[in-house]
C-alpha positions in Angstrom: 2.3 8.2 -13.9 0.0 10.8 -15.9 0.1 8.8 -18.9 -0.3 5.9 -17.1 -3.4 6.9 -15.7 -5.0 8.4 -19.6 -3.7 4.9 -20.4 -6.3 3.6 -18.4 -8.8 6.1 -18.6 -9.0 5.7 -22.4 -8.2 2.3 -22.9 -8.2 0.4 -20.1 -11.1 -2.2 -18.7 -13.7 -1.7 -16.7 -12.2 -3.2 -14.1 -9.0 -0.9 -14.6 -11.3 2.2 -14.4 -13.1 1.3 -11.6 -9.7 0.8 -9.3 -8.4 3.7 -10.3 -11.3 5.6 -9.3 -11.1 4.0 -6.3 -7.7 5.1 -6.0 -8.8 8.8 -6.1 -11.1 8.5 -2.9 -9.2 6.1 -1.1 -6.6 8.8 -0.1 -4.7 7.0 2.3 -4.3 3.4 0.3 -5.6 1.5 3.1 -8.0 -0.4 0.5 -11.0 1.5 2.5 -13.1 4.8 1.8 -13.6 6.4 4.9 -16.0 9.1 5.9 -12.9 11.3 6.5 -11.6 11.0 3.4 -15.0 11.4 1.1 -15.1 14.5 3.7 -12.0 15.9 2.2 -13.5 14.9 -1.4 -16.2 16.8 -1.0 -15.0 20.0 0.6 -12.2 19.7 -2.5 -14.9 19.7 -5.2 -16.7 22.5 -3.4 -13.4 24.6 -3.0 -13.1 23.8 -6.8 -16.9 25.0 -7.7 -15.9 28.1 -5.4 -19.0 30.7 -5.9 -20.3 28.1 -8.3 -21.4 25.9 -5.5 -25.2 25.5 -4.6 -26.3 25.5 -1.5 -24.0 27.8 0.0 -20.7 26.0 0.9 -21.1 25.3 4.8 -19.3 22.5 7.1 -23.1 20.7 7.2 -23.5 20.6 4.2 -20.2 18.9 3.2 -21.5 16.7 6.3 -24.8 16.1 4.5 -23.7 14.8 1.1 -21.0 12.6 3.1 -24.0 11.5 5.1 -25.7 10.5 2.4 -22.8 8.9 0.2 -23.0 6.5 3.2 -26.8 5.9 3.9 -27.3 2.5 3.3 -31.1 1.8 1.7 
């Protein structure tokens, strides 16, 4: 899997790269990215950033980010 994903990222078509990126966010593989999945991802990114995260990591901050991602303008 690792080598296949590396190949897609380095030599894949735009569509293959987009499918790969989508699959990272579609945690349960149902073909949709839900607010719950996006909340898990945003929280994980903040966890990885640790003390570098600005503003401080709070539940409201994660919710606000996810709300902005799903906002239709």
